[in-house]
LOSENU-733786 format. One record per residue: residue in three letters; x, y, z of N, C-alpha, C, O in turn. Coordinates in steps of 0.02 Angstrom, whole numbers, padded with zeros to 5 digits, always signed. Layout:
N
ALAXYZXYZXYZXYZ...
//
This chain:
128
MET-01966-02221+00350-01977-02157+00348-01958-02122+00281-01900-02127+00261ASN-02001-02090+00248-01987-02063+00179-01951-01994+00190-01979-01946+00217MET-01884-01992+00164-01848-01932+00171-01855-01894+00114-01820-01844+00114GLN-01890-01903+00063-01894-01864+00001-01941-01804+00023-01992-01808+00058PRO-01913-01746-00004-01955-01683+00004-02016-01691-00020-02022-01732-00066PRO-02069-01658+00000-02143-01660-00026-02139-01635-00097-02103-01587-00112GLY-02177-01669-00143-02190-01638-00209-02134-01662-00252-02140-01652-00313LEU-02079-01693-00230-02028-01719-00280-02056-01789-00309-02086-01829-00272LEU-02046-01799-00367-02057-01864-00401-01999-01912-00401-01940-01894-00402SER-02020-01975-00398-01968-02024-00399-01943-02032-00474-01888-02058-00483THR-01981-02011-00527-01958-02018-00589-01929-01946-00615-01948-01892-00592PRO-01881-01953-00667-01848-01885-00683-01892-01834-00724-01874-01775-00732VAL-01947-01857-00748-01995-01814-00782-02062-01833-00774-02075-01892-00766ARG-02106-01790-00775-02181-01803-00763-02201-01846-00830-02166-01844-00881PRO-02255-01882-00825-02283-01913-00887-02309-01862-00938-02337-01812-00914VAL-02305-01867-00996-02318-01822-01048-02386-01848-01083-02396-01907-01097SER-02429-01799-01094-02486-01805-01123-02480-01775-01195-02429-01746-01213LYS-02533-01782-01235-02539-01747-01298-02541-01669-01297-02528-01634-01346MET-02559-01645-01234-02575-01578-01225-02503-01552-01199-02467-01584-01161PRO-02487-01486-01226-02425-01453-01192-02427-01455-01121-02480-01445-01091MET-02367-01469-01086-02366-01469-01015-02363-01392-00988-02320-01352-01007PRO-02413-01379-00944-02423-01306-00920-02376-01303-00856-02399-01306-00799ARG-02313-01297-00870-02263-01284-00810-02218-01222-00831-02203-01207-00889ASN-02200-01192-00774-02151-01142-00785-02079-01164-00794-02039-01134-00830PHE-02066-01221-00757-01998-01249-00759-02016-01329-00761-02065-01354-00734SER-01970-01363-00798-01969-01431-00801-01894-01456-00791-01846-01440-00826LEU-01894-01499-00738-01820-01524-00722-01820-01595-00759-01865-01636-00751VAL-01765-01604-00802-01761-01672-00828-01691-01692-00821-01642-01662-00845SER-01691-01749-00783-01625-01773-00761-01600-01837-00801-01545-01862-00788ASP-01642-01863-00849-01626-01908-00901-01646-01891-00968-01704-01897-00988VAL-01599-01872-01003-01615-01848-01078-01650-01895-01117-01683-01874-01165SER-01649-01958-01102-01679-02011-01141-01759-02003-01130-01800-02023-01172LEU-01776-01974-01074-01846-01965-01062-01874-01898-01084-01934-01886-01079LEU-01828-01851-01110-01850-01789-01127-01902-01789-01191-01884-01813-01244PRO-01960-01763-01182-02003-01757-01235-01978-01707-01288-01927-01673-01280SER-02012-01705-01335-02003-01650-01392-02007-01580-01368-02057-01568-01334LEU-01967-01534-01377-01974-01469-01360-02041-01440-01376-02063-01391-01345ALA-02072-01470-01422-02140-01439-01440-02193-01465-01393-02247-01437-01391ASP-02178-01516-01355-02225-01543-01304-02229-01500-01242-02273-01511-01201PHE-02185-01450-01232-02181-01410-01181-02226-01352-01190-02245-01337-01247SER-02247-01314-01134-02285-01247-01150-02245-01202-01188-02187-01192-01171GLN-02273-01171-01242-02237-01122-01279-02260-01051-01264-02237-01003-01295GLY-02303-01045-01219-02327-00976-01206-02381-00963-01254-02400-01011-01288ASN-02410-00900-01263-02459-00884-01306-02445-00812-01324-02406-00777-01292ALA-02478-00790-01375-02472-00722-01408-02471-00665-01355-02428-00622-01353GLU-02527-00671-01308-02525-00623-01252-02469-00625-01202-02438-00576-01182PHE-02458-00690-01182-02410-00697-01131-02361-00752-01158-02369-00812-01146PRO-02309-00728-01196-02253-00775-01218-02213-00796-01159-02179-00847-01162ASP-02216-00756-01103-02170-00780-01054-02200-00833-01007-02169-00852-00957ARG-02261-00858-01025-02283-00916-00996-02268-00982-01029-02307-01030-01030SER-02212-00982-01053-02174-01043-01082-02141-01081-01032-02135-01058-00976THR-02119-01137-01045-02074-01178-00996-02000-01164-01004-01972-01153-01058THR-01974-01164-00950-01892-01159-00946-01873-01229-00933-01893-01256-00881ILE-01836-01263-00978-01821-01333-00960-01749-01333-00928-01702-01304-00956VAL-01741-01364-00875-01670-01372-00844-01657-01449-00858-01691-01494-00831LEU-01608-01459-00898-01591-01524-00928-01519-01544-00902-01472-01506-00912ALA-01512-01599-00871-01449-01630-00850-01419-01666-00910-01448-01714-00935VAL-01362-01645-00933-01327-01676-00984-01261-01718-00961-01238-01709-00904ALA-01237-01757-01001-01173-01795-00983-01117-01749-00978-01081-01756-00929SER-01105-01701-01021-01049-01657-01017-01067-01591-01051-01111-01586-01093LEU-01025-01536-01026-01025-01478-01063-00957-01458-01081-00941-01399-01094LYS-00916-01509-01082-00842-01503-01105-00830-01537-01169-00785-01515-01205GLY-00865-01588-01186-00856-01627-01245-00922-01650-01272-00976-01641-01243GLY-00915-01682-01332-00973-01705-01367-00989-01660-01428-00945-01626-01454GLN-01047-01659-01448-01069-01626-01508-01052-01552-01501-01064-01525-01447GLY-01022-01515-01554-01002-01446-01552-01059-01407-01583-01090-01428-01632PHE-01073-01348-01554-01119-01300-01582-01085-01228-01587-01039-01212-01550VAL-01109-01188-01632-01094-01119-01637-01162-01084-01614-01216-01103-01635LEU-01156-01035-01570-01217-01002-01537-01208-00933-01556-01152-00907-01553LYS-01261-00900-01576-01269-00831-01603-01338-00806-01575-01384-00842-01559GLY-01336-00736-01571-01400-00708-01552-01397-00649-01500-01343-00633-01475PRO-01453-00617-01485-01451-00568-01435-01413-00592-01370-01421-00647-01344GLY-01370-00540-01347-01331-00556-01290-01270-00598-01295-01238-00616-01246ILE-01254-00613-01361-01195-00654-01377-01152-00610-01419-01173-00590-01473ASP-01091-00593-01395-01047-00546-01435-01018-00586-01491-00969-00623-01480GLY-01045-00581-01552-01024-00613-01613-01052-00687-01611-01111-00701-01620GLU-01006-00728-01597-01026-00801-01582-00981-00839-01535-00922-00824-01526ARG-01012-00889-01506-00981-00930-01455-00991-01007-01478-01037-01024-01514SER-00947-01046-01455-00949-01114-01471-00966-01153-01394-00951-01132-01339LEU-00998-01207-01408-01020-01248-01345-01019-01316-01369-01040-01332-01424ARG-00992-01361-01323-00992-01434-01334-01039-01470-01283-01033-01457-01223VAL-01079-01507-01301-01129-01545-01262-01129-01613-01278-01140-01633-01335ASP-01117-01654-01227-01137-01729-01235-01197-01752-01192-01201-01751-01131GLY-01243-01774-01238-01310-01799-01201-01369-01767-01226-01421-01765-01193LEU-01363-01739-01290-01430-01699-01319-01456-01760-01360-01423-01810-01375PRO-01523-01745-01376-01557-01795-01422-01523-01784-01492-01495-01731-01505GLN-01526-01840-01540-01498-01831-01603-01528-01770-01648-01494-01734-01684ASP-01593-01765-01639-01625-01706-01679-01620-01641-01643-01659-01598-01663PHE-01583-01627-01597-01582-01564-01558-01584-01500-01600-01624-01454-01593ILE-01535-01503-01644-01535-01438-01686-01601-01427-01726-01625-01371-01730GLN-01627-01477-01754-01689-01469-01790-01741-01452-01742-01782-01411-01763GLN-01750-01472-01683-01799-01453-01633-01789-01383-01611-01837-01347-01601TRP-01726-01363-01603-01706-01300-01581-01728-01246-01633-01757-01195-01615ARG-01713-01260-01696-01731-01217-01748-01808-01201-01753-01833-01146-01763GLU-01842-01260-01743-01918-01253-01741-01938-01217-01688-01984-01176-01696ASN-01908-01223-01626-01929-01176-01575-01904-01109-01584-01938-01065-01557GLY-01855-01090-01614-01837-01020-01626-01878-00984-01678-01883-00923-01681ALA-01907-01027-01718-01943-01004-01776-02013-00977-01744-02043-00933-01774GLN-02036-01001-01688-02097-00984-01660-02094-00909-01621-02145-00884-01598TYR-02031-00880-01617-02021-00823-01574-02076-00766-01584-02091-00747-01641PRO-02103-00743-01533-02085-00736-01462-02104-00795-01422-02089-00796-01362LEU-02139-00848-01452-02155-00904-01416-02094-00953-01418-02046-00944-01455GLY-02101-01007-01374-02049-01059-01372-02021-01070-01304-02039-01034-01257VAL-01980-01115-01297-01958-01132-01227-01887-01105-01223-01855-01087-01273ASP-01863-01104-01159-01795-01086-01150-01762-01145-01115-01796-01183-01080LEU-01696-01155-01124-01662-01216-01101-01601-01201-01061-01561-01158-01079VAL-01592-01235-01007-01537-01225-00957-01502-01300-00950-01529-01346-00919LEU-01441-01307-00982-01401-01363-00977-01363-01361-00915-01336-01308-00897VAL-01357-01418-00878-01319-01424-00823-01282-01490-00823-01302-01541-00851CYS-01220-01484-00787-01175-01544-00783-01122-01528-00738-01084-01482-00753ASP-01114-01562-00680-01061-01562-00632-01039-01484-00615-00981-01464-00617GLY-01093-01445-00597-01081-01383-00574-01075-01328-00632-01072-01268-00619ALA-01073-01352-00696-01071-01301-00755-01148-01294-00774-01193-01334-00760VAL-01154-01238-00807-01221-01218-00828-01211-01178-00898-01167-01137-00907ALA-01257-01197-00942-01259-01157-01005-01336-01146-01017-01379-01190-01016ALA-01347-01076-01028-01418-01064-01037-01430-01044-01108-01388-01009-01137LEU-01484-01064-01137-01496-01056-01202-01568-01026-01211-01617-01062-01219PRO-01572-00955-01210-01640-00924-01223-01663-00940-01290-01624-00954-01335ARG-01731-00939-01295-01764-00951-01364-01738-00918-01421-01745-00941-01477THR-01703-00856-01407-01676-00814-01458-01613-00841-01483-01594-00819-01537THR-01578-00883-01452-01510-00912-01474-01518-00954-01534-01560-00999-01536ARG-01477-00938-01585-01476-00976-01648-01417-01023-01645-01361-01005-01627ILE-01434-01086-01663-01377-01136-01657-01367-01171-01719-01416-01188-01754SER-01303-01186-01738-01282-01221-01796-01229-01269-01771-01200-01259-01718ALA-01216-01320-01810-01167-01372-01797-01097-01342-01798-01082-01305-01844LEU-01057-01355-01753-00982-01330-01759-00952-01373-01813-00964-01434-01816GLU-00912-01341-01858-00874-01388-01910-00812-01400-01882-00781-01358-01850GLY-00793-01463-01894-00726-01490-01879-00724-01522-01819-00671-01547-01800
//
């Protein structure tokens, strides 16, 4: 008897085609299978809200690469440490932000902790 809820995939992410994925949300439980952020739906000029929100499971939100976050909704700047992002994450995120109002939003999750990165968030490497 299959106890898996209907509609769930046994793989952590659906196969990627050359076309942007038309999903409102994409759950990725294995960062090694995360496609480029540009491969997800970016929305369009008339409906930028039709972009994908990616929920990504990472190894840690307490250690790893350090980032400085700035932008709307952030009082000044905040730091965030994340273990388990792609090597080129900062570059991909900058390209994502350059498309504003288009682009994806990202929710990082790990062990009950959550960090939300709307497309308006500017990210740089934390020095030191």
